[in-house]
C-alpha positions as CSV (number, residue, x, y, z in Angstrom):
1,M,0.0,0.0,0.0
2,A,1.3,3.4,-0.9
3,T,1.5,6.4,1.4
4,Q,1.9,10.1,0.5
5,A,3.3,12.9,2.6
6,T,1.2,16.0,2.7
7,N,3.4,18.1,4.9
8,I,5.9,19.3,2.3
9,P,8.2,22.0,3.8
10,M,8.3,25.3,2.0
11,P,11.2,27.8,2.2
12,S,10.8,30.4,4.8
13,T,12.7,33.2,3.1
14,P,11.1,35.1,0.2
15,A,14.4,35.1,-1.7
16,S,14.8,31.3,-1.8
17,F,11.1,31.0,-2.7
18,G,11.5,33.4,-5.6
19,L,14.5,31.5,-7.0
20,R,12.7,28.2,-6.7
21,A,9.6,29.6,-8.4
22,R,11.7,31.0,-11.2
23,L,13.6,27.8,-11.7
24,T,10.4,25.8,-11.6
25,Q,8.9,28.1,-14.2
26,W,12.0,27.8,-16.5
27,V,12.1,24.0,-16.3
28,G,8.4,23.9,-17.0
29,A,8.8,26.1,-20.1
30,F,11.8,24.0,-21.2
31,W,9.8,20.8,-21.0
32,Q,6.8,22.4,-22.8
33,A,9.1,23.4,-25.6
34,L,10.4,19.9,-25.9
35,E,6.9,18.5,-26.0
36,D,5.8,21.0,-28.7
37,Q,8.8,20.1,-30.8
38,A,8.0,16.4,-30.5
39,N,4.4,17.0,-31.4
40,N,4.9,19.5,-34.2
41,G,8.4,18.7,-35.4
42,R,9.4,17.5,-38.9
43,F,9.4,13.8,-37.9
44,A,5.9,13.9,-36.4
45,T,4.5,16.0,-39.3
46,T,6.0,13.6,-41.9
47,I,4.5,10.6,-40.0
48,R,1.0,12.3,-39.8
49,L,1.1,13.1,-43.6
50,L,2.1,9.6,-44.5
51,E,-0.5,8.0,-42.2
52,A,-3.2,10.1,-43.9
53,K,-2.4,8.5,-47.2
54,S,-4.3,5.5,-48.5
55,D,-2.6,2.1,-48.8
56,A,-2.6,2.5,-52.6
57,E,-0.8,5.9,-52.4
58,L,1.7,4.4,-50.0
59,A,2.2,1.4,-52.4
60,D,2.8,3.9,-55.2
61,M,5.6,5.3,-53.1
62,G,7.0,1.8,-52.4
63,L,6.0,1.9,-48.7
64,T,3.8,0.0,-46.4
65,R,2.3,1.3,-43.1
66,E,5.1,-0.5,-41.2
67,D,7.7,1.4,-43.2
68,I,6.4,4.9,-42.3
69,P,8.7,5.5,-39.2
70,Q,11.8,4.4,-41.0
71,Y,11.0,6.5,-44.0
72,A,10.3,9.6,-41.9
73,M,13.6,9.1,-40.0
74,R,15.5,8.7,-43.3
75,Q,13.9,11.9,-44.6
76,M,14.8,13.8,-41.4
77,Y,18.4,12.7,-41.1
78,Y,19.2,11.9,-44.7
79,I,20.1,8.3,-43.9
């Protein structure tokens, strides 16, 4: 069975709280930027565009649905 502590200590001085708040805000913004890049980056966009194609269109390109991630990676890194 899991337990949780609800008495988390907070810093008593305003200066340390301000620094912690700013650092937390910066880390949150950094992770949000990484998430946005993952969702809207070139790799994800290529995959979404290819997945929207029909099987016949993919076959004309010489691809199957299983080949889409490899194809997108090759396009991204010129492998």
